[in-house]
C-alpha angles and dihedrals in degrees: 000000000000119000111258117250120224090230147333127206122205116199125191138167107249101286133216120241088269088068099055097083095053091043094049092049090051093051090047091051096045089050090071093053102042140058091213134026123196120190124195109187138123148212111015090000094060098045090046090062103037092103094047105106092181096075138052104243128203124174147180137184124244127196118193096206129200122288132011097281095053091044092053092045093049092043090055090047094050088049090058094046091053091047090049090054093049091051089058092061104024093113090057099058139068106189129038116205116192112204140164102018090347089119086077099048094098097157088056095047090049087054091051092049093046087057092046094245119161107251131204129180115203118196121205092173140350114219103157096136091059093070113088135231118325092001091061090053091048093049094045090052093048093049092047091054091049097050091048096049103037121095098224137011117205118205126179096233140014087237089074095062093072095028091056093037091242097145090117090061098044093114090067101037122112126187116227131138110208090203126125131154135222098231091188089065103028104055144120106280100154119043114244095239091054097057122102125240096283127140126178155189122216122184146061117336093230138122103257090051090065093234094144088049091055093046092050089052092062099084088052090050096045091048089065099024107032095169095053114114124211129210121199116190121184146053139234151118092321099051093110092048090052093049091047094051094048090048096046092049097043094242100132094104093054097043125063110200109192107166119221120355123213119240091250094055097042098080089052092054091045091052090056094059132090091194138014117208122210104181094171126158087208138010145161106207110318110223088206090065093055092046091050092053091049090054092052094255116142114231128220112192145157113259095250132130116350093333092105089058089061105032123056110187113254091004111062098004141310137297122200126209096235139342100253112136091246091051095047090052092048092051093046088059092044090053098045093048095045110128096217098049094127091052089052089053090052091046095050093050091051093046097055093042091054097045108029111058126133089243096059092048094050090048093055097045092046086059093050095049090048089058088050096071 
């Protein structure tokens, strides 16, 4: 058994709902390797943990604001609020873990370094290029400062070192997925051959996730498969763009747009699909991919991030060459018509059950914390 730590502080920028599952998983894993867990977060992240008596919770509220000037002003203000909370508890903690936007919280990182705390940045994704104009320059600078100062950087796959141009930080990089699944919840409930012709997308409606590419592939899909139904679960900055495209192209009857799904309902939705499409430009290791596989739902994804570590084309899922609308449509046909689809379902269930248990995740993070003495 790993030696218990005195305390670990997880620090995030206020996350959206999509960040709650990875954050919850991380807190669960760390709870097995620490006497005390402190969490500094905000917005949905704060409200999600208010009833958790096993952690010390500190929260702030962040408002994005309209326009670049307000966004920058509010962002700086939030940085100061988070750093202020950290300073209040700095003498109670041993290790600071920066997660879900934490790679940009430079003020908090400097506080931790001044007080000689061990610091770890954990990256669930890296989407700097999807910020625009001056915001992109600010975000890039903040991340660069973080990566240079932090003691360790945790990535989900060795593939990400080259994909994200992190070779210069290779001496401080550790590989450790923080994913595990609740197999009593995410499981095969509806046999694949009993499902209707339903495909879907689950995730943030944001540029880096490729949602617009997926939506624009629908006319190509319906031209060849007019009876196919499409489910879109999620919310985000591009929700209005998605609504407008569906409406202007007369696709409302073919596409069901349901917003965010609760954790309780998500397995039901996944068990209704014959294919989950992940058309992202960038990823770390998407939890929804693993959850779909556990539910016996084949996954079609772009080969970014750690996805190729999990999906072997034609064996545990499908990889597409790129995420252009035409390519997405072509690969959806390829996947749905694949003669070994039911074997792929079986292989994917076995793979996630063998590799994404709570026990495996705890063992890996115990090793990391042992090395953070």
